[in-house]
py3Dmol code that shows the C-alpha trace and the ligand (Angstrom):
import py3Dmol

protein = """\
ATOM      1  CA  MET A   1       0.089  -0.062   0.038  1.00  0.00           C
ATOM      2  CA  PRO A   2       1.458   3.434  -0.820  1.00  0.00           C
ATOM      3  CA  ASP A   3       2.477   5.593   2.213  1.00  0.00           C
ATOM      4  CA  VAL A   4       0.413   8.252   3.552  1.00  0.00           C
ATOM      5  CA  LEU A   5       2.946  11.094   4.333  1.00  0.00           C
ATOM      6  CA  VAL A   6       2.645  13.004   7.531  1.00  0.00           C
ATOM      7  CA  LEU A   7       4.693  16.266   8.098  1.00  0.00           C
ATOM      8  CA  VAL A   8       6.112  16.111  11.745  1.00  0.00           C
ATOM      9  CA  ASP A   9       5.637  19.165  13.846  1.00  0.00           C
ATOM     10  CA  HIS A  10       8.450  19.283  16.407  1.00  0.00           C
ATOM     11  CA  ASP A  11      10.902  21.656  18.381  1.00  0.00           C
ATOM     12  CA  GLY A  12      13.970  19.404  17.670  1.00  0.00           C
ATOM     13  CA  HIS A  13      13.532  17.340  20.712  1.00  0.00           C
ATOM     14  CA  HIS A  14       9.820  16.599  21.106  1.00  0.00           C
ATOM     15  CA  VAL A  15       7.042  15.702  18.704  1.00  0.00           C
ATOM     16  CA  ASN A  16       4.044  18.151  19.108  1.00  0.00           C
ATOM     17  CA  LYS A  17       0.746  16.378  20.053  1.00  0.00           C
ATOM     18  CA  SER A  18      -0.781  17.594  16.618  1.00  0.00           C
ATOM     19  CA  THR A  19       1.433  15.043  14.844  1.00  0.00           C
ATOM     20  CA  TYR A  20       0.285  12.170  16.754  1.00  0.00           C
ATOM     21  CA  GLU A  21      -3.350  13.290  15.691  1.00  0.00           C
ATOM     22  CA  LEU A  22      -2.171  13.334  12.058  1.00  0.00           C
ATOM     23  CA  LEU A  23      -0.857   9.835  12.477  1.00  0.00           C
ATOM     24  CA  ALA A  24      -4.225   8.754  13.857  1.00  0.00           C
ATOM     25  CA  ALA A  25      -5.909  10.372  10.797  1.00  0.00           C
ATOM     26  CA  ALA A  26      -3.406   9.004   8.449  1.00  0.00           C
ATOM     27  CA  ARG A  27      -4.109   5.383   9.579  1.00  0.00           C
ATOM     28  CA  ARG A  28      -7.635   5.648   8.169  1.00  0.00           C
ATOM     29  CA  LEU A  29      -6.057   6.048   4.672  1.00  0.00           C
ATOM     30  CA  GLY A  30      -3.106   3.743   4.739  1.00  0.00           C
ATOM     31  CA  ASP A  31       0.373   3.147   6.304  1.00  0.00           C
ATOM     32  CA  PRO A  32       1.663   6.480   7.856  1.00  0.00           C
ATOM     33  CA  ALA A  33       5.245   7.585   6.932  1.00  0.00           C
ATOM     34  CA  ALA A  34       6.323  10.351   9.161  1.00  0.00           C
ATOM     35  CA  LEU A  35       8.545  13.000   7.530  1.00  0.00           C
ATOM     36  CA  VAL A  36      11.111  14.753   9.964  1.00  0.00           C
ATOM     37  CA  VAL A  37      12.619  17.977   8.554  1.00  0.00           C
ATOM     38  CA  GLY A  38      15.316  19.251  10.808  1.00  0.00           C
ATOM     39  CA  THR A  39      18.982  19.465  11.660  1.00  0.00           C
ATOM     40  CA  PRO A  40      21.111  16.261  11.684  1.00  0.00           C
ATOM     41  CA  GLY A  41      20.110  13.834  14.517  1.00  0.00           C
ATOM     42  CA  THR A  42      16.448  15.042  14.832  1.00  0.00           C
ATOM     43  CA  ALA A  43      14.708  11.950  13.181  1.00  0.00           C
ATOM     44  CA  ALA A  44      16.786   9.602  15.305  1.00  0.00           C
ATOM     45  CA  ARG A  45      15.728  11.413  18.549  1.00  0.00           C
ATOM     46  CA  LEU A  46      11.862  11.518  17.425  1.00  0.00           C
ATOM     47  CA  GLY A  47      11.696   8.230  15.640  1.00  0.00           C
ATOM     48  CA  GLU A  48      10.820   5.946  18.650  1.00  0.00           C
ATOM     49  CA  SER A  49       7.834   8.144  19.673  1.00  0.00           C
ATOM     50  CA  LEU A  50       6.681   8.501  16.112  1.00  0.00           C
ATOM     51  CA  ALA A  51       6.761   4.557  15.694  1.00  0.00           C
ATOM     52  CA  ARG A  52       4.869   4.276  18.988  1.00  0.00           C
ATOM     53  CA  HIS A  53       2.012   6.505  17.664  1.00  0.00           C
ATOM     54  CA  GLY A  54       1.485   4.400  14.416  1.00  0.00           C
ATOM     55  CA  ALA A  55       4.182   5.618  12.078  1.00  0.00           C
ATOM     56  CA  THR A  56       5.267   2.639   9.991  1.00  0.00           C
ATOM     57  CA  GLY A  57       8.079   4.601   8.282  1.00  0.00           C
ATOM     58  CA  VAL A  58      10.129   7.510   9.456  1.00  0.00           C
ATOM     59  CA  LEU A  59      11.809   9.763   6.744  1.00  0.00           C
ATOM     60  CA  ALA A  60      14.625  11.795   7.764  1.00  0.00           C
ATOM     61  CA  ALA A  61      15.162  14.910   5.601  1.00  0.00           C
ATOM     62  CA  GLU A  62      17.968  16.665   7.458  1.00  0.00           C
ATOM     63  CA  SER A  63      20.601  19.312   6.851  1.00  0.00           C
ATOM     64  CA  ALA A  64      22.426  21.910   8.908  1.00  0.00           C
ATOM     65  CA  GLU A  65      20.530  24.815   7.168  1.00  0.00           C
ATOM     66  CA  ALA A  66      16.949  23.175   7.664  1.00  0.00           C
ATOM     67  CA  ALA A  67      16.295  25.433  10.672  1.00  0.00           C
ATOM     68  CA  GLU A  68      17.772  28.512   9.146  1.00  0.00           C
ATOM     69  CA  PHE A  69      14.996  28.978   6.591  1.00  0.00           C
ATOM     70  CA  LEU A  70      11.199  29.263   6.834  1.00  0.00           C
ATOM     71  CA  LEU A  71       9.037  26.672   5.063  1.00  0.00           C
ATOM     72  CA  THR A  72      11.036  26.070   2.067  1.00  0.00           C
ATOM     73  CA  PRO A  73      12.988  22.986   3.383  1.00  0.00           C
ATOM     74  CA  ALA A  74       9.646  21.523   4.474  1.00  0.00           C
ATOM     75  CA  VAL A  75       8.102  22.066   1.119  1.00  0.00           C
ATOM     76  CA  ASP A  76      11.236  20.787  -0.756  1.00  0.00           C
ATOM     77  CA  ALA A  77      11.263  17.631   1.577  1.00  0.00           C
ATOM     78  CA  LEU A  78       7.591  16.825   1.056  1.00  0.00           C
ATOM     79  CA  GLU A  79       7.804  17.175  -2.689  1.00  0.00           C
ATOM     80  CA  LEU A  80      10.855  14.927  -2.744  1.00  0.00           C
ATOM     81  CA  ALA A  81       9.150  12.318  -0.438  1.00  0.00           C
ATOM     82  CA  VAL A  82       6.019  12.392  -2.493  1.00  0.00           C
ATOM     83  CA  ARG A  83       7.980  11.515  -5.646  1.00  0.00           C
ATOM     84  CA  GLU A  84      10.289   8.966  -4.129  1.00  0.00           C
ATOM     85  CA  THR A  85       7.622   7.076  -2.147  1.00  0.00           C
ATOM     86  CA  ALA A  86       4.895   7.456  -4.689  1.00  0.00           C
ATOM     87  CA  ALA A  87       2.892   8.625  -1.452  1.00  0.00           C
ATOM     88  CA  SER A  88      -1.030   8.407  -1.867  1.00  0.00           C
ATOM     89  CA  ALA A  89      -1.835  11.604   0.380  1.00  0.00           C
ATOM     90  CA  VAL A  90      -0.116  14.190   2.530  1.00  0.00           C
ATOM     91  CA  LEU A  91      -1.378  15.247   5.781  1.00  0.00           C
ATOM     92  CA  VAL A  92      -0.079  18.436   7.559  1.00  0.00           C
ATOM     93  CA  SER A  93      -1.362  20.229  10.644  1.00  0.00           C
ATOM     94  CA  ALA A  94      -3.559  23.282   9.987  1.00  0.00           C
ATOM     95  CA  THR A  95      -1.257  25.702  11.885  1.00  0.00           C
ATOM     96  CA  THR A  96       0.055  28.967  10.500  1.00  0.00           C
ATOM     97  CA  ASP A  97       3.167  27.349   9.036  1.00  0.00           C
ATOM     98  CA  GLY A  98       1.268  24.134   8.070  1.00  0.00           C
ATOM     99  CA  ARG A  99      -1.220  25.922   5.973  1.00  0.00           C
ATOM    100  CA  GLU A 100       1.331  27.670   3.867  1.00  0.00           C
ATOM    101  CA  VAL A 101       3.448  24.569   3.488  1.00  0.00           C
ATOM    102  CA  ALA A 102       0.533  22.561   2.365  1.00  0.00           C
ATOM    103  CA  ALA A 103      -0.584  25.312  -0.201  1.00  0.00           C
ATOM    104  CA  ARG A 104       2.955  25.679  -1.621  1.00  0.00           C
ATOM    105  CA  LEU A 105       3.281  21.850  -1.933  1.00  0.00           C
ATOM    106  CA  ALA A 106      -0.086  21.509  -3.645  1.00  0.00           C
ATOM    107  CA  ALA A 107       0.829  24.182  -6.202  1.00  0.00           C
ATOM    108  CA  ARG A 108       4.189  22.492  -6.859  1.00  0.00           C
ATOM    109  CA  LEU A 109       2.583  19.082  -7.306  1.00  0.00           C
ATOM    110  CA  ASP A 110      -0.374  20.402  -9.320  1.00  0.00           C
ATOM    111  CA  ALA A 111      -2.560  18.493  -6.731  1.00  0.00           C
ATOM    112  CA  GLY A 112      -5.702  19.241  -4.999  1.00  0.00           C
ATOM    113  CA  LEU A 113      -5.681  20.889  -1.467  1.00  0.00           C
ATOM    114  CA  LEU A 114      -8.295  20.298   1.156  1.00  0.00           C
ATOM    115  CA  ILE A 115      -7.903  22.587   4.224  1.00  0.00           C
ATOM    116  CA  ASP A 116      -8.887  22.373   7.757  1.00  0.00           C
ATOM    117  CA  ALA A 117     -10.201  18.915   7.878  1.00  0.00           C
ATOM    118  CA  VAL A 118     -12.036  17.933  10.977  1.00  0.00           C
ATOM    119  CA  ASP A 119     -12.666  14.346   9.842  1.00  0.00           C
ATOM    120  CA  LEU A 120     -11.893  11.912   7.025  1.00  0.00           C
ATOM    121  CA  ASP A 121     -12.874   8.493   5.903  1.00  0.00           C
ATOM    122  CA  ALA A 122     -11.075   5.602   4.274  1.00  0.00           C
ATOM    123  CA  SER A 123     -11.926   6.710   0.766  1.00  0.00           C
ATOM    124  CA  GLY A 124     -10.373  10.054   1.303  1.00  0.00           C
ATOM    125  CA  VAL A 125     -13.492  12.110   1.822  1.00  0.00           C
ATOM    126  CA  VAL A 126     -12.795  14.930   4.099  1.00  0.00           C
ATOM    127  CA  THR A 127     -15.272  16.895   6.233  1.00  0.00           C
ATOM    128  CA  GLN A 128     -14.516  20.560   6.412  1.00  0.00           C
ATOM    129  CA  ILE A 129     -16.128  23.535   8.214  1.00  0.00           C
ATOM    130  CA  VAL A 130     -16.257  26.309   5.679  1.00  0.00           C
ATOM    131  CA  PHE A 131     -17.304  29.947   5.221  1.00  0.00           C
ATOM    132  CA  GLY A 132     -16.423  30.959   8.679  1.00  0.00           C
ATOM    133  CA  GLY A 133     -18.321  27.926  10.134  1.00  0.00           C
ATOM    134  CA  SER A 134     -21.629  28.510   8.215  1.00  0.00           C
ATOM    135  CA  TYR A 135     -21.502  25.187   6.378  1.00  0.00           C
ATOM    136  CA  THR A 136     -20.130  21.671   6.856  1.00  0.00           C
ATOM    137  CA  VAL A 137     -18.927  20.179   3.546  1.00  0.00           C
ATOM    138  CA  ARG A 138     -17.551  16.849   2.535  1.00  0.00           C
ATOM    139  CA  SER A 139     -14.988  17.039  -0.232  1.00  0.00           C
ATOM    140  CA  GLN A 140     -12.686  14.745  -2.126  1.00  0.00           C
ATOM    141  CA  VAL A 141      -9.547  15.529  -4.258  1.00  0.00           C
ATOM    142  CA  THR A 142     -10.126  14.521  -7.965  1.00  0.00           C
ATOM    143  CA  HIS A 143      -6.725  15.799  -9.336  1.00  0.00           C
ATOM    144  CA  GLY A 144      -3.397  14.503  -8.228  1.00  0.00           C
ATOM    145  CA  ILE A 145      -2.791  13.127  -4.530  1.00  0.00           C
ATOM    146  CA  PRO A 146      -4.700  14.875  -1.845  1.00  0.00           C
ATOM    147  CA  VAL A 147      -2.808  17.400   0.274  1.00  0.00           C
ATOM    148  CA  ILE A 148      -4.777  17.780   3.391  1.00  0.00           C
ATOM    149  CA  THR A 149      -4.525  20.183   6.454  1.00  0.00           C
ATOM    150  CA  VAL A 150      -6.100  18.781   9.552  1.00  0.00           C
ATOM    151  CA  ARG A 151      -7.491  21.144  12.333  1.00  0.00           C
ATOM    152  CA  PRO A 152      -5.512  20.245  15.446  1.00  0.00           C
ATOM    153  CA  GLY A 153      -7.792  18.563  18.159  1.00  0.00           C
ATOM    154  CA  SER A 154     -10.011  16.815  15.675  1.00  0.00           C
ATOM    155  CA  PHE A 155      -8.490  13.388  15.955  1.00  0.00           C
ATOM    156  CA  GLU A 156      -7.534  11.465  19.077  1.00  0.00           C
ATOM    157  CA  PRO A 157      -3.916  10.334  19.321  1.00  0.00           C
ATOM    158  CA  ALA A 158      -3.559   6.579  19.708  1.00  0.00           C
ATOM    159  CA  GLU A 159      -0.593   4.265  20.644  1.00  0.00           C
ATOM    160  CA  HIS A 160       0.185   1.611  18.237  1.00  0.00           C
ATOM    161  CA  PRO A 161       3.243  -0.206  19.483  1.00  0.00           C
ATOM    162  CA  GLY A 162       5.729  -1.155  16.554  1.00  0.00           C
ATOM    163  CA  THR A 163       8.837  -0.176  14.847  1.00  0.00           C
ATOM    164  CA  ALA A 164       9.221   2.062  11.924  1.00  0.00           C
ATOM    165  CA  VAL A 165      11.417   1.558   8.939  1.00  0.00           C
ATOM    166  CA  GLU A 166      13.884   4.516   8.626  1.00  0.00           C
ATOM    167  CA  ARG A 167      14.896   6.226   5.350  1.00  0.00           C
ATOM    168  CA  THR A 168      17.072   9.114   4.637  1.00  0.00           C
ATOM    169  CA  LEU A 169      16.081  11.732   1.910  1.00  0.00           C
ATOM    170  CA  THR A 170      18.757  14.122   0.548  1.00  0.00           C
ATOM    171  CA  LEU A 171      17.382  17.526   0.767  1.00  0.00           C
ATOM    172  CA  PRO A 172      18.362  19.889  -2.086  1.00  0.00           C
ATOM    173  CA  ALA A 173      20.317  22.994  -1.030  1.00  0.00           C
ATOM    174  CA  VAL A 174      17.993  25.903  -0.297  1.00  0.00           C
ATOM    175  CA  ASP A 175      18.116  28.827  -2.775  1.00  0.00           C
ATOM    176  CA  PRO A 176      18.516  31.763  -0.355  1.00  0.00           C
ATOM    177  CA  ALA A 177      17.222  34.132  -2.997  1.00  0.00           C
ATOM    178  CA  ALA A 178      13.983  32.207  -3.161  1.00  0.00           C
ATOM    179  CA  SER A 179      13.504  31.708   0.618  1.00  0.00           C
ATOM    180  CA  ALA A 180      13.026  33.667   3.881  1.00  0.00           C
ATOM    181  CA  ARG A 181      15.901  33.229   6.351  1.00  0.00           C
ATOM    182  CA  VAL A 182      15.273  33.080  10.100  1.00  0.00           C
ATOM    183  CA  THR A 183      17.236  35.739  11.905  1.00  0.00           C
ATOM    184  CA  ASP A 184      15.889  35.186  15.424  1.00  0.00           C
ATOM    185  CA  ARG A 185      13.782  32.992  17.414  1.00  0.00           C
ATOM    186  CA  ARG A 186      11.983  34.189  20.513  1.00  0.00           C
ATOM    187  CA  ALA A 187       9.948  31.865  22.827  1.00  0.00           C
ATOM    188  CA  ALA A 188       6.211  32.852  23.110  1.00  0.00           C
ATOM    189  CA  PRO A 189       5.496  34.155  26.599  1.00  0.00           C
ATOM    190  CA  ALA A 190       3.316  31.308  27.481  1.00  0.00           C
ATOM    191  CA  GLY A 191       5.244  30.216  30.528  1.00  0.00           C
ATOM    192  CA  ASP A 192       4.199  26.672  31.542  1.00  0.00           C
ATOM    193  CA  ARG A 193       0.879  26.848  29.856  1.00  0.00           C
ATOM    194  CA  PRO A 194       0.169  24.210  26.928  1.00  0.00           C
ATOM    195  CA  GLY A 195       0.242  25.600  23.487  1.00  0.00           C
ATOM    196  CA  LEU A 196      -2.950  26.976  22.208  1.00  0.00           C
ATOM    197  CA  THR A 197      -3.640  24.370  19.414  1.00  0.00           C
ATOM    198  CA  GLU A 198      -2.611  21.460  21.602  1.00  0.00           C
ATOM    199  CA  ALA A 199      -4.489  22.260  24.831  1.00  0.00           C
ATOM    200  CA  ALA A 200      -7.419  20.202  26.098  1.00  0.00           C
ATOM    201  CA  VAL A 201      -8.813  23.340  27.647  1.00  0.00           C
ATOM    202  CA  VAL A 202      -8.708  26.834  26.181  1.00  0.00           C
ATOM    203  CA  VAL A 203      -9.900  29.802  28.092  1.00  0.00           C
ATOM    204  CA  SER A 204     -10.245  33.035  25.866  1.00  0.00           C
ATOM    205  CA  GLY A 205     -10.937  36.695  26.553  1.00  0.00           C
ATOM    206  CA  GLY A 206     -12.609  39.126  24.382  1.00  0.00           C
ATOM    207  CA  ARG A 207     -13.228  42.814  24.356  1.00  0.00           C
ATOM    208  CA  GLY A 208     -15.383  42.501  27.408  1.00  0.00           C
ATOM    209  CA  VAL A 209     -12.144  41.883  29.412  1.00  0.00           C
ATOM    210  CA  ALA A 210     -11.637  45.625  28.921  1.00  0.00           C
ATOM    211  CA  GLY A 211      -7.898  45.775  29.173  1.00  0.00           C
ATOM    212  CA  ALA A 212      -4.624  43.911  29.396  1.00  0.00           C
ATOM    213  CA  GLU A 213      -4.895  43.701  33.411  1.00  0.00           C
ATOM    214  CA  GLY A 214      -8.398  42.147  32.968  1.00  0.00           C
ATOM    215  CA  PHE A 215      -6.783  39.305  31.229  1.00  0.00           C
ATOM    216  CA  GLU A 216      -5.394  38.246  34.893  1.00  0.00           C
ATOM    217  CA  VAL A 217      -8.918  36.550  35.476  1.00  0.00           C
ATOM    218  CA  VAL A 218      -8.655  34.746  32.119  1.00  0.00           C
ATOM    219  CA  GLU A 219      -5.166  33.511  32.919  1.00  0.00           C
ATOM    220  CA  GLU A 220      -6.124  32.510  36.543  1.00  0.00           C
ATOM    221  CA  LEU A 221      -9.008  30.251  35.174  1.00  0.00           C
ATOM    222  CA  ALA A 222      -6.914  28.774  32.476  1.00  0.00           C
ATOM    223  CA  ASP A 223      -4.164  27.930  34.991  1.00  0.00           C
ATOM    224  CA  ALA A 224      -6.691  26.425  37.384  1.00  0.00           C
ATOM    225  CA  MET A 225      -7.717  23.963  34.621  1.00  0.00           C
ATOM    226  CA  GLY A 226      -4.235  23.466  33.192  1.00  0.00           C
ATOM    227  CA  GLY A 227      -5.408  25.081  29.996  1.00  0.00           C
ATOM    228  CA  ALA A 228      -4.141  27.617  27.358  1.00  0.00           C
ATOM    229  CA  VAL A 229      -5.167  31.186  26.997  1.00  0.00           C
ATOM    230  CA  GLY A 230      -6.797  32.526  23.810  1.00  0.00           C
ATOM    231  CA  ALA A 231      -8.315  35.885  22.776  1.00  0.00           C
ATOM    232  CA  SER A 232     -10.579  37.468  20.331  1.00  0.00           C
ATOM    233  CA  ARG A 233      -9.179  39.525  17.549  1.00  0.00           C
ATOM    234  CA  ALA A 234     -10.937  42.738  19.146  1.00  0.00           C
ATOM    235  CA  ALA A 235      -9.087  41.971  22.276  1.00  0.00           C
ATOM    236  CA  VAL A 236      -5.695  41.542  20.385  1.00  0.00           C
ATOM    237  CA  ASP A 237      -6.181  44.544  18.181  1.00  0.00           C
ATOM    238  CA  ALA A 238      -6.948  46.534  21.352  1.00  0.00           C
ATOM    239  CA  GLY A 239      -3.493  45.437  22.691  1.00  0.00           C
ATOM    240  CA  TYR A 240      -4.993  43.508  25.736  1.00  0.00           C
ATOM    241  CA  TYR A 241      -3.202  40.343  24.629  1.00  0.00           C
ATOM    242  CA  PRO A 242      -0.460  39.285  22.221  1.00  0.00           C
ATOM    243  CA  HIS A 243      -1.348  38.433  18.737  1.00  0.00           C
ATOM    244  CA  GLN A 244      -0.158  34.802  18.668  1.00  0.00           C
ATOM    245  CA  PHE A 245      -3.032  33.770  21.010  1.00  0.00           C
ATOM    246  CA  GLN A 246      -5.835  34.955  18.616  1.00  0.00           C
ATOM    247  CA  VAL A 247      -8.488  32.382  17.908  1.00  0.00           C
ATOM    248  CA  GLY A 248     -10.506  32.671  14.775  1.00  0.00           C
ATOM    249  CA  GLN A 249     -10.571  32.844  11.197  1.00  0.00           C
ATOM    250  CA  THR A 250      -7.374  34.925  11.054  1.00  0.00           C
ATOM    251  CA  GLY A 251      -5.806  33.409  14.129  1.00  0.00           C
ATOM    252  CA  ALA A 252      -5.498  29.835  15.357  1.00  0.00           C
ATOM    253  CA  SER A 253      -8.061  27.042  14.748  1.00  0.00           C
ATOM    254  CA  VAL A 254      -8.542  25.046  18.009  1.00  0.00           C
ATOM    255  CA  SER A 255     -10.708  22.098  18.791  1.00  0.00           C
ATOM    256  CA  PRO A 256     -10.187  21.533  22.614  1.00  0.00           C
ATOM    257  CA  ARG A 257     -12.280  19.318  24.943  1.00  0.00           C
ATOM    258  CA  LEU A 258     -13.439  22.509  26.602  1.00  0.00           C
ATOM    259  CA  TYR A 259     -13.583  26.047  25.347  1.00  0.00           C
ATOM    260  CA  VAL A 260     -14.424  28.905  27.645  1.00  0.00           C
ATOM    261  CA  ALA A 261     -15.261  32.306  26.190  1.00  0.00           C
ATOM    262  CA  LEU A 262     -15.329  35.257  28.389  1.00  0.00           C
ATOM    263  CA  GLY A 263     -16.599  38.572  27.247  1.00  0.00           C
ATOM    264  CA  ILE A 264     -16.613  37.446  23.543  1.00  0.00           C
ATOM    265  CA  SER A 265     -19.855  38.263  21.532  1.00  0.00           C
ATOM    266  CA  GLY A 266     -19.598  35.385  19.039  1.00  0.00           C
ATOM    267  CA  ALA A 267     -18.812  36.972  15.621  1.00  0.00           C
ATOM    268  CA  ILE A 268     -18.698  34.366  12.800  1.00  0.00           C
ATOM    269  CA  GLN A 269     -14.957  35.004  12.316  1.00  0.00           C
ATOM    270  CA  HIS A 270     -14.349  34.043  15.925  1.00  0.00           C
ATOM    271  CA  LEU A 271     -16.704  30.983  15.794  1.00  0.00           C
ATOM    272  CA  ALA A 272     -14.667  29.794  12.689  1.00  0.00           C
ATOM    273  CA  GLY A 273     -11.806  29.016  14.952  1.00  0.00           C
ATOM    274  CA  MET A 274     -13.312  27.429  17.718  1.00  0.00           C
ATOM    275  CA  GLN A 275     -16.801  25.944  17.125  1.00  0.00           C
ATOM    276  CA  THR A 276     -15.695  22.509  16.758  1.00  0.00           C
ATOM    277  CA  SER A 277     -14.702  22.540  20.463  1.00  0.00           C
ATOM    278  CA  LYS A 278     -16.229  19.476  22.108  1.00  0.00           C
ATOM    279  CA  THR A 279     -17.803  21.511  24.998  1.00  0.00           C
ATOM    280  CA  ILE A 280     -18.283  25.390  24.830  1.00  0.00           C
ATOM    281  CA  VAL A 281     -18.849  27.577  27.978  1.00  0.00           C
ATOM    282  CA  ALA A 282     -19.678  31.259  27.374  1.00  0.00           C
ATOM    283  CA  VAL A 283     -19.944  33.979  29.886  1.00  0.00           C
ATOM    284  CA  ASN A 284     -21.503  37.194  28.578  1.00  0.00           C
ATOM    285  CA  LYS A 285     -23.559  39.981  30.252  1.00  0.00           C
ATOM    286  CA  ASP A 286     -25.662  40.439  27.169  1.00  0.00           C
ATOM    287  CA  PRO A 287     -28.470  37.721  26.945  1.00  0.00           C
ATOM    288  CA  GLU A 288     -28.554  38.428  23.261  1.00  0.00           C
ATOM    289  CA  ALA A 289     -24.818  37.716  22.461  1.00  0.00           C
ATOM    290  CA  PRO A 290     -24.786  35.175  19.481  1.00  0.00           C
ATOM    291  CA  ILE A 291     -22.190  33.085  21.359  1.00  0.00           C
ATOM    292  CA  LEU A 292     -24.697  32.037  23.960  1.00  0.00           C
ATOM    293  CA  ASP A 293     -26.745  30.185  21.205  1.00  0.00           C
ATOM    294  CA  LEU A 294     -23.751  28.127  20.299  1.00  0.00           C
ATOM    295  CA  ALA A 295     -22.527  27.369  23.878  1.00  0.00           C
ATOM    296  CA  ASP A 296     -23.300  24.235  25.590  1.00  0.00           C
ATOM    297  CA  TYR A 297     -23.294  26.132  29.053  1.00  0.00           C
ATOM    298  CA  ALA A 298     -24.331  29.686  28.696  1.00  0.00           C
ATOM    299  CA  VAL A 299     -23.903  32.150  31.813  1.00  0.00           C
ATOM    300  CA  VAL A 300     -25.419  35.459  31.547  1.00  0.00           C
ATOM    301  CA  GLY A 301     -23.508  37.608  33.961  1.00  0.00           C
ATOM    302  CA  ASP A 302     -20.375  39.798  34.631  1.00  0.00           C
ATOM    303  CA  LEU A 303     -17.246  37.845  33.746  1.00  0.00           C
ATOM    304  CA  PHE A 304     -15.401  39.544  36.558  1.00  0.00           C
ATOM    305  CA  ALA A 305     -17.949  38.017  39.017  1.00  0.00           C
ATOM    306  CA  VAL A 306     -18.324  34.723  37.285  1.00  0.00           C
ATOM    307  CA  ALA A 307     -14.814  33.677  36.147  1.00  0.00           C
ATOM    308  CA  PRO A 308     -13.084  34.091  39.777  1.00  0.00           C
ATOM    309  CA  GLN A 309     -15.959  31.926  41.235  1.00  0.00           C
ATOM    310  CA  LEU A 310     -15.258  29.244  38.575  1.00  0.00           C
ATOM    311  CA  THR A 311     -11.513  29.588  39.333  1.00  0.00           C
ATOM    312  CA  ARG A 312     -12.070  29.102  43.142  1.00  0.00           C
ATOM    313  CA  GLU A 313     -14.387  26.039  42.459  1.00  0.00           C
ATOM    314  CA  VAL A 314     -11.915  24.388  40.005  1.00  0.00           C
ATOM    315  CA  ALA A 315      -8.907  25.002  42.424  1.00  0.00           C
ATOM    316  CA  ALA A 316     -10.852  23.628  45.379  1.00  0.00           C
ATOM    317  CA  ARG A 317     -11.344  20.101  43.587  1.00  0.00           C
TER     318      ARG A 317
END
"""
ligand_1 = """\
53
LIG
P -17.128 42.288 20.881
O -17.957 41.960 19.679
O -17.092 43.771 21.139
O -17.855 41.678 22.059
C -17.673 41.919 23.374
C -18.607 41.201 24.260
O -18.223 41.169 25.555
C -19.965 41.640 24.115
O -20.783 40.511 23.842
C -20.387 42.131 25.527
O -21.756 41.852 25.905
C -19.416 41.295 26.354
N -18.998 41.900 27.732
C -18.643 43.181 27.892
N -18.313 43.348 29.139
C -18.505 42.146 29.806
C -18.390 41.690 31.127
N -17.971 42.424 32.093
N -18.713 40.490 31.371
C -19.208 39.645 30.374
N -19.447 39.961 29.132
C -19.015 41.389 28.858
N -12.316 37.904 15.324
C -11.763 36.956 16.198
O -12.033 36.809 17.343
N -10.918 36.091 15.418
C -10.436 36.114 14.254
O -9.707 35.425 13.637
C -11.193 37.201 13.395
N -10.794 37.415 12.098
C -11.476 38.368 11.371
C -11.299 38.469 9.925
C -11.998 39.375 9.233
C -11.658 39.442 7.708
C -12.865 40.296 9.855
C -13.562 41.236 8.991
C -13.098 40.227 11.095
C -12.429 39.281 11.951
N -12.602 39.212 13.341
C -12.069 38.029 14.013
C -13.394 40.192 14.136
C -14.776 39.874 14.373
O -15.735 40.214 13.388
C -15.204 40.427 15.707
O -15.027 41.921 15.527
C -14.601 40.125 17.019
O -14.519 38.687 17.121
C -15.234 40.617 18.158
O -14.492 40.374 19.357
P -15.119 40.330 20.732
O -16.254 39.320 20.798
O -14.081 40.343 21.895
O -15.704 41.886 20.930
"""
view = py3Dmol.view(width=600, height=400)
view.addModel(protein, "pdb")
view.setStyle({"model": 0}, {"cartoon": {"style": "trace"}})
view.addModel(ligand_1, "xyz")
view.setStyle({"model": 1}, {"stick": {}})
view.zoomTo()
view.show()
């Protein structure tokens, strides 16, 4: 059976949870081959945990300059891997980088691109939430191999003990004139919190939080539940919280087990990034706020009264 290629998301030492979700999704289509793009030695470090999560092959595309350039090494490696393994499909996480890598790859391969999949079946039919969440559609690629971005949180990672066959791909040298070079890396100021797209719980604040200091109540609730902090675009644009935490159409797409929206009205562009969350709790002082219609648990009240009570209750358990 041809391989289903999975692009591994990693920090050089650990595999991100979204990759294990991709491996679970890929197993529905065939045998997953995990492609590790990184500096020499990375695939050897990550191979065991990839095999444990269902990879039947690990492809190492390593070079000293892999971490020096944005996106190009991943696109080059995927293109090479598709051609060398005659892969039947490519799965990439629907993160900011993953979306761009997938789009560039599909253009290079003249292949069909399906974005933001929340489900897929063995015949390659993908379920997507489109037009800002207004419609659920099922789509299938009819030209070339499918390149699919998968929304983090949509699949349950599963362990499949086994070994993976290792292979090495020789990456072509990056053309600096056609690539963006990384000049500096700074860690996001998330402290010990889980990453936004990886977290089982996300607590987000909106314009109703009314200022950067107001986000303390959001952070306290997130910390009590071991969750990540998110923000609406209005809160980000107003400077209450950094941009990398924005949830929505032009921010991160999340699908946690629990999403708590504090002082967020529920504009369609926000819903587009979080409405596939398994359980949604919304706190809003306006009983007409659209998010209350979507929420599984709607609390009409002042977030500054409700959120601290929730935090105390959770912390007491
Ligand atoms: P508001 O709509 O102003 O809502 C604030 C809410 O807080 C209100 O419902 C109010 O009743 C409530 N509130 C106020 N005080 C309290 C209190 N003390 N206690 C409880 N509730 C209170 N938005 C995103 O979020 N993500 C995106 O990715 C995104 N992308 C966009 C892309 C485009 C092309 C466009 C045009 C817009 C995009 N937007 C996005 C913006 C979106 O349309 C909304 O403007 C935004 O989501 C509103 O944010 P908000 O809910 O925080 O603010």
